[in-house]
C-alpha positions in Angstrom: 0.0 0.0 0.0 2.9 2.4 0.6 3.7 2.4 -3.1 0.0 3.0 -4.1 -1.2 6.5 -5.0 -4.9 7.3 -4.6 -6.1 10.1 -6.9 -9.3 11.8 -8.0 -9.7 10.9 -11.7 -12.8 13.0 -12.3 -15.2 12.6 -15.2 -14.3 12.4 -18.9 -10.6 12.5 -18.3 -7.8 10.5 -19.8 -7.1 9.0 -16.4 -10.7 7.8 -16.1 -10.6 6.2 -19.6 -7.3 4.6 -18.7 -9.2 2.6 -16.1 -11.2 0.7 -18.7 -8.6 -2.0 -19.5 -8.2 -2.8 -15.8 -12.0 -3.0 -15.3 -12.2 -5.2 -18.3 -9.7 -7.6 -16.6 -12.0 -7.7 -13.6 -15.5 -8.0 -15.1 -17.0 -9.7 -18.2 -19.5 -6.8 -18.4 -16.6 -4.4 -18.9 -15.2 -6.5 -21.6 -18.5 -5.9 -23.5 -18.3 -2.2 -22.8 -14.7 -2.1 -24.0 -15.6 -4.0 -27.2 -18.4 -1.5 -27.9 -16.8 1.8 -26.9 -13.0 1.1 -26.8 -11.1 2.6 -23.9 -13.7 5.3 -23.3 -16.0 5.3 -20.3 -19.5 4.4 -21.5 -21.5 6.3 -18.8 -21.3 9.6 -17.0 -19.3 8.6 -13.9 -17.0 10.4 -11.4 -13.9 8.3 -10.9 -11.4 7.6 -8.2 -8.3 5.5 -9.1 -5.3 3.8 -7.5 -2.0 3.8 -9.3 1.1 1.7 -8.6 4.7 2.9 -8.7 4.7 2.7 -12.5 1.5 4.9 -12.6 -0.5 1.9 -13.9 -4.1 1.9 -12.7 -4.7 -1.0 -10.3 -7.9 0.1 -8.7 -11.1 2.0 -9.5 -14.3 3.2 -7.8 -16.9 5.3 -9.6 -19.8 7.4 -8.5 -23.0 7.6 -10.7 -24.9 10.7 -9.6 -28.7 10.7 -9.9 -31.6 12.4 -8.2 -34.6 10.6 -6.6 -37.9 12.1 -5.5 -38.7 11.5 -1.8 -42.5 11.5 -2.2 -42.8 14.7 -0.2 -41.9 17.3 -2.8 -38.2 17.0 -2.2 -35.2 15.5 -4.0 -32.6 13.2 -2.6 -29.2 13.4 -4.3 -27.8 9.9 -4.8 -24.1 9.0 -5.4 -24.4 5.5 -6.6 -21.2 3.4 -6.1 -20.3 1.6 -9.3 -17.3 0.2 -11.3 -15.6 -1.1 -8.1 -12.6 -3.1 -9.2 -9.0 -4.0 -8.2 -6.4 -5.6 -10.5 -6.2 -9.3 -9.5 -2.6 -9.1 -8.4 -3.4 -6.3 -6.0 -6.4 -7.7 -4.3 -6.4 -8.1 -0.5 -4.5 -4.9 0.0 -7.4 -2.7 1.0 -7.3 -0.7 -2.2 -11.1 -0.9 -2.9 -11.9 0.1 0.7 -9.7 3.1 0.6 -11.2 4.2 -2.8 -14.7 3.7 -1.4 -13.9 5.9 1.5 -12.3 8.6 -0.7 -15.5 8.5 -2.9 -17.7 8.9 0.2 -15.7 11.9 1.5 -16.0 13.5 -1.9 -19.7 12.9 -2.1 -20.4 14.3 1.3 -18.3 17.4 0.5 -20.3 17.9 -2.7 -23.7 17.7 -1.1 -24.9 14.2 -1.9 -27.2 12.5 0.6 -26.9 8.7 0.0 -24.5 6.2 -1.6 -26.6 3.2 -2.6 -25.7 0.0 -4.5 -27.1 -3.5 -5.2 -24.6 -6.1 -4.0 -24.1 -9.7 -2.8 -20.7 -8.8 -1.3 -21.9 -7.3 1.9 -18.7 -7.7 3.9 -16.7 -5.7 1.5 -18.9 -2.7 1.9 -19.7 -3.1 5.6 -16.0 -2.6 6.3 -16.3 0.8 4.5 -19.4 2.0 6.4 -22.2 0.7 4.1 -25.2 -0.8 5.8 -28.2 -2.8 4.6 -31.0 -0.5 3.4 -34.4 -2.2 3.8 -36.8 -0.6 1.3 -40.5 -0.4 0.8 -40.6 -3.0 -2.0 -43.2 -5.5 -3.0 -43.0 -8.7 -5.2 -46.2 -9.7 -7.0 -47.3 -12.5 -9.2 -49.9 -12.6 -12.0 -51.7 -15.9 -12.2 -53.5 -14.8 -15.4 -50.4 -13.8 -17.3 -50.4 -14.4 -21.1 -46.6 -14.0 -21.2 -46.5 -12.0 -24.4 -43.1 -11.3 -25.8 -42.0 -7.7 -25.5 -39.6 -5.8 -27.8 -36.1 -4.6 -27.2 -35.3 -0.9 -27.0 -33.6 -1.0 -30.3 -36.8 -2.2 -31.9 -38.9 0.8 -30.7 -39.5 3.7 -33.0 -38.3 7.1 -32.1 -42.0 8.2 -31.6 -42.5 5.2 -29.2 -39.4 6.2 -27.2 -40.6 9.8 -26.9 -44.1 8.5 -25.9 -42.5 6.3 -23.1 -40.6 9.3 -21.8 -43.8 11.4 -21.8 -45.7 8.6 -19.9 -42.9 8.2 -17.4 -43.0 11.9 -16.6 -46.7 11.6 -16.0 -46.3 8.9 -13.3 -47.3 10.7 -10.1 -44.5 11.5 -7.7 -43.6 8.7 -5.3 -40.7 8.0 -3.0 -38.0 6.5 -5.3 -39.0 8.0 -8.6 -35.7 8.7 -10.5 -35.4 12.0 -12.3 -34.1 10.5 -15.6 -32.1 12.5 -18.0 -31.4 12.2 -21.8 -27.6 12.5 -21.5 -24.8 10.0 -21.0 -25.9 9.2 -17.4 -26.4 5.5 -16.5 -29.9 6.6 -15.4 -30.5 8.3 -18.7 -33.0 7.2 -21.3 -30.2 6.6 -23.9 -28.7 3.8 -21.8 -32.1 2.4 -20.8 -33.3 2.0 -24.4 -30.0 0.5 -25.4 -30.0 -2.3 -22.8 -31.0 -5.7 -24.2 -32.4 -7.2 -21.0 -35.4 -4.9 -20.9 -38.6 -5.9 -22.7 -41.0 -3.2 -23.6 -44.8 -3.2 -24.1 -46.2 -0.1 -25.7 -49.6 0.8 -27.1 -51.7 4.0 -27.4 -52.6 3.7 -23.7 -49.1 3.7 -22.2 -46.1 1.4 -21.6 -44.7 -1.3 -19.4 -41.1 -2.5 -19.1 -39.8 -5.8 -17.7 -36.3 -6.4 -16.4 -35.3 -10.1 -17.2 -39.1 -10.9 -17.4 -40.0 -9.1 -14.1 -42.3 -6.0 -14.4 -40.3 -3.0 -13.3 -42.6 -0.1 -14.0 -45.6 0.9 -16.1 -48.1 3.7 -16.8 -51.5 3.7 -18.4 -53.1 7.0 -19.6 -56.6 5.7 -18.8 -55.5 4.1 -15.5 -56.1 0.5 -16.7 -52.7 -1.1 -17.3 -54.1 -4.7 -17.6 -53.5 -4.8 -21.4 -49.9 -3.6 -21.0 -48.7 -5.8 -18.2 -50.3 -9.1 -19.2 -47.0 -10.1 -20.9 -45.3 -10.5 -17.5 -46.0 -13.0 -14.7 -44.3 -11.3 -11.8 -43.4 -7.8 -10.7 -40.9 -6.1 -8.3 -42.1 -2.6 -7.4 -42.0 0.1 -4.9 -44.7 -0.2 -2.2 -45.5 3.4 -3.1 -45.7 2.9 -6.8 -48.9 4.7 -8.0 -50.1 1.8 -10.2 -50.0 -0.8 -7.5 -53.7 -0.9 -6.8 -54.5 -1.3 -10.5 -52.5 -4.5 -10.5 -54.3 -5.8 -7.5 -57.6 -4.9 -9.1 -56.7 -7.1 -12.1 -55.8 -10.3 -10.3 -52.2 -9.7 -9.2 -51.3 -10.9 -5.7 -48.5 -9.8 -3.3 -46.1 -12.7 -2.8 -43.5 -11.0 -0.6 -42.7 -7.6 0.9 -39.9 -5.7 2.6 -37.7 -7.9 4.8 -39.0 -11.2 3.2 -37.3 -10.2 0.0 -33.8 -10.6 -1.4 -33.8 -7.5 -3.5 -32.6 -9.2 -6.7 -31.0 -12.5 -7.5 -29.6 -12.8 -4.0 -28.4 -9.2 -4.0 -29.6 -6.6 -1.6 -29.4 -2.8 -1.4 -26.8 -1.3 0.8 -26.3 2.4 1.5 -23.9 4.7 3.1 -26.0 7.6 4.3 -24.2 11.0 4.3 -27.2 13.0 5.5 -30.4 12.1 7.2 -33.0 10.7 4.8 -36.4 9.9 6.3 -37.9 7.9 3.5 -36.6 4.5 2.4 -36.3 5.0 -1.3 -36.9 2.1 -3.7 -36.1 2.9 -7.3 -37.2 0.9 -10.3 -35.2 -2.1 -11.5 -34.9 -0.1 -14.7 -32.4 2.0 -12.8 -30.6 -0.9 -11.0 -26.8 -0.8 -11.1 
């Protein structure tokens, strides 16, 4: 550790882009990003890096900033921890922990409220001050599902994409609604429409989107979403989601809630709170990272 330098790499910098090959060594997902974008960061991210004595990048932690409504007319500034990686030959030296703490100090100094992430590596983050973050989430099942196949984002027309954005903006405010942008942000619409694991259902009444077959969010202009969501057999939503009652009215049933749930595939949400946040904020699986 004495020979390791810890630096603020920033956003859109050469040093940030130099982190891509190291991250590709750590994660298959980053190999895909590297093949698609070269050694350029694919998302808006604020980076922190560790360099060895040869100024080679051996560790990286990123922050993905996004804003979430708290359901009470206010906004919570999130600094999502992402792209946490250490070169294999440098693991076990505490590099990731140091970078996570550096990122947390920067986030607090810059007015962020929470640092969330989905993870199955609880111990790693517990050592850096992250704690389990139980959320107001609900899993539902649909016994009458017709399991219609949706379409990928690339198959949607530009008019359909604009219509989906318009519908999302009409979803009433609830605790956990992400204020999505149209820029390079991970929580931006460009990334969401590009992802291949989302299935979209769109008609003149509204839209629904499923993440790996699980309903993540929807909106119906006339309030009746039954025609949109019949292509999915399960849902994972915020307890506060405005359309929850419409599902229950159309035969859906709650199968688990809150502490009965693993959040996703054995992962759970952890958070390092930088400021007091009263509401537990569950954001859509569409925004999962």
